[in-house]
C-alpha positions, 0 to 999 in steps of 0.5 A: 437530479434526485427527487429533492432536486439535488445533483446526483454524483456520477462516476465517469470511470471505475478508477473514480469509483475506487477513489470514492470507496477509499475516500468513504473509509473511516479514518480517525487518527492523523496517521489513518487520514494520511494513509487514506490520502496517500491511497487516493493519490496512488489511485489518481496517478494510475492510467490505463491497464496496470498490475500492482507493480504500477503503484511503485511507479518504477521504484524498487520499494516504498522507501525508494519511492519516498526518497525518490521524490514520487510523493511529498518532498519536504519534511514539513509537508510530510510532518503536517500530513502524518502528525496530529497538531500536538505531534506536529508541534513537538516535531517543530513542524518537521525540523526534528526527525520523528524518532531516532530510527527513522526520517520523515521520508522513512515514515512516509514510506511506511504510510505509502506501504499501508496505502498500497495494502488498503488498495489491495483490500479494496480489490480483494473485496471485488470492487469492480476496477478494470484499471487494475486488470493486467493485459492478457499474458502467459507470462505467469510467475510463481513465488514462495513467500515466507515470513518469520515473526518473533517477539523482537523481529519480523523477517521476510523471504522470497524464494529463500532470499531475504527481502524488504517488507515493502517488496514482500507486501508488493508481491502479496498485493499483486497476488490479489489483483485480477490474474494473480492467485494464492495457491497454498498457505500454511503456518508453523510455530516453534517456541516464540517463532512463528513461520508462515508460508504461501505460494503465489502466482502473479502476472 
């Protein structure tokens, strides 16, 4: 109890502390609120000692995670979470797809990717969170990550091979977890194309 007789919040473990930290982050738009909810759900699903890859729960990327039924599975549920009231009405409560290029599951995948990035930032800010500590291991892996950005496109590469944005961001996340590191970073620009490169090491 505090001096006013109110029950103090007790954090049973570090995972709860991380969930509370995410929950306390500001979110104004419907999208931001949805990303925060996804981040909390991702954290709640974790148990024991993990690397960043555990967030994907065995899926190859966030699109596979979304389509594989690891999160919300009905269009109307996803629409209700991601949309403002006016957007939800325009979509006829999920009956219409969100845009010509994406399904609701694609939108959910993007939100999940942002949620994972939000968790990454939390770890990077040195919030104590042993649930993310990898088991001791000498099995370190090094990756060369490159991103090219132009006014119309963004492309992602790992060790010279083109990869999805989700996979690229997952590797970045893992580099920020305990045991991982980013060794070198440099950027170049030629005309309208900017190229950024980093070397990372992860468990």
